[in-house]
C-alpha positions in Angstrom: 0.0 -0.1 -0.1 1.3 3.2 -1.2 0.5 7.2 0.8 -0.5 9.7 -0.9 3.4 10.6 -1.7 3.6 7.2 -3.9 5.7 5.6 -1.0 4.9 2.0 0.4 3.9 2.9 3.9 5.1 -1.2 5.5 9.0 0.4 4.8 8.1 3.5 6.9 6.7 1.5 10.2 9.7 -0.8 9.9 11.9 1.8 10.0 10.0 3.8 13.0 9.7 0.5 14.8 13.0 -0.4 14.4 14.1 3.2 15.2 12.5 2.6 18.4 13.8 0.0 19.7 17.5 1.1 18.8 16.4 4.5 20.6 14.5 2.0 23.5 18.2 0.0 23.7 20.4 3.6 24.0 18.3 4.5 26.8 18.3 1.4 28.8 22.4 0.8 28.4 23.1 4.7 29.2 20.6 4.5 32.3 21.9 1.1 33.2 25.9 2.1 32.8 25.2 4.9 34.9 24.0 3.5 37.4 26.3 1.4 38.1 29.1 3.9 38.1 27.6 6.4 39.7 24.8 4.8 42.4 27.2 1.6 43.8 29.9 3.9 44.9 28.3 7.5 46.1 25.6 5.5 47.9 26.3 1.4 48.5 23.4 0.9 45.9 23.2 -2.1 44.1 24.7 -2.9 40.4 21.6 -2.8 38.5 20.8 -4.7 34.4 19.5 -3.4 31.6 15.8 -4.9 32.3 15.8 -3.4 35.4 17.4 0.3 33.9 13.9 -0.2 31.5 12.0 -0.8 34.3 13.8 2.2 36.3 12.8 4.1 33.0 9.5 3.2 32.9 8.1 3.8 36.2 9.6 7.1 36.9 7.8 7.9 33.4 4.2 7.2 35.2 5.8 8.6 38.6 6.4 12.1 36.6 4.4 12.6 33.6 5.4 12.4 29.8 6.9 15.2 29.1 3.5 17.4 28.8 4.0 19.8 30.9 0.5 20.2 31.1 -0.1 21.8 28.1 -3.6 19.8 26.2 -3.9 19.5 22.5 -6.8 22.3 22.4 -4.0 24.5 23.5 -1.8 23.6 21.2 -4.2 23.5 18.1 -5.6 27.2 20.2 -1.5 28.7 19.3 -2.9 27.4 15.5 -5.5 29.3 15.2 -4.0 32.5 17.0 -1.1 32.4 14.1 -3.5 31.8 11.3 -6.0 34.7 12.9 -3.0 37.0 13.0 -1.8 36.1 9.2 -5.1 36.4 8.2 -6.0 40.4 10.2 -2.6 41.1 9.0 -3.6 40.4 5.0 -6.8 42.2 5.3 -5.0 45.6 6.0 -2.9 45.6 2.7 -3.1 46.1 -1.0 -4.3 43.2 -3.3 -0.5 43.6 -5.0 1.0 43.4 -1.4 -1.5 40.6 -0.7 -0.4 39.2 -3.7 3.3 39.3 -2.9 3.3 38.3 0.4 1.5 35.0 -0.9 4.0 34.4 -3.1 6.5 34.7 -0.3 5.0 31.9 1.7 4.4 29.8 -1.1 7.8 30.2 -1.4 9.8 29.9 1.6 7.0 26.4 2.4 7.5 24.8 -1.0 10.1 23.1 -0.3 9.8 19.6 0.8 5.7 19.4 0.7 5.8 16.8 -2.8 3.0 17.6 -5.2 3.0 21.1 -6.3 -0.2 22.6 -3.5 -0.5 25.5 -5.6 -4.8 24.9 -5.8 -5.2 23.7 -2.1 -2.7 27.4 -1.1 -4.8 29.3 -4.1 -7.8 28.0 -2.4 -7.3 28.1 1.2 -6.3 31.8 0.6 -9.0 33.5 -1.2 -12.2 31.3 -0.4 -13.0 33.0 3.1 -15.9 29.9 3.7 -13.3 27.6 3.4 -10.8 29.0 6.2 -13.2 30.2 9.1 -15.5 28.1 10.2 -16.5 30.9 12.8 -19.5 32.0 10.2 -21.6 33.1 13.5 -18.4 35.9 14.2 -19.9 39.3 13.9 -16.9 40.6 12.7 -17.6 38.4 9.3 -21.1 39.5 9.1 -20.2 42.4 9.2 -17.7 41.9 6.0 -19.4 39.3 4.1 -22.4 42.2 4.1 -20.3 45.0 3.1 
């Protein structure tokens, strides 16, 4: 099976799994080595095995969290919406020539690495207000549409 860019999905899944196992193994050995070098000498503690080091890492994650820093996904998506709203507000105060120049600069800045040319989707996003605004009941939008 292939994804939208014509690449095989199975290869990416296998690569992800192999890199995940390599990462967990490296972190486990690093934890085991640091523990065995420091704890027995400093605190007269036990020497641990690889699996005990993995268990300690898992216990630490369960007790102290998963690096989410108490931010929800809603906060992350809200920041994206705020950025888009600021950009739309900035574009609203520009002349059509300045808007076209800004769109072209953003297109050129974001184009590499995205595979196919997405010019039509980009044009549709900027030129169709109903496609980019989900807040149809916003009074500011009604004022703009009524004029």
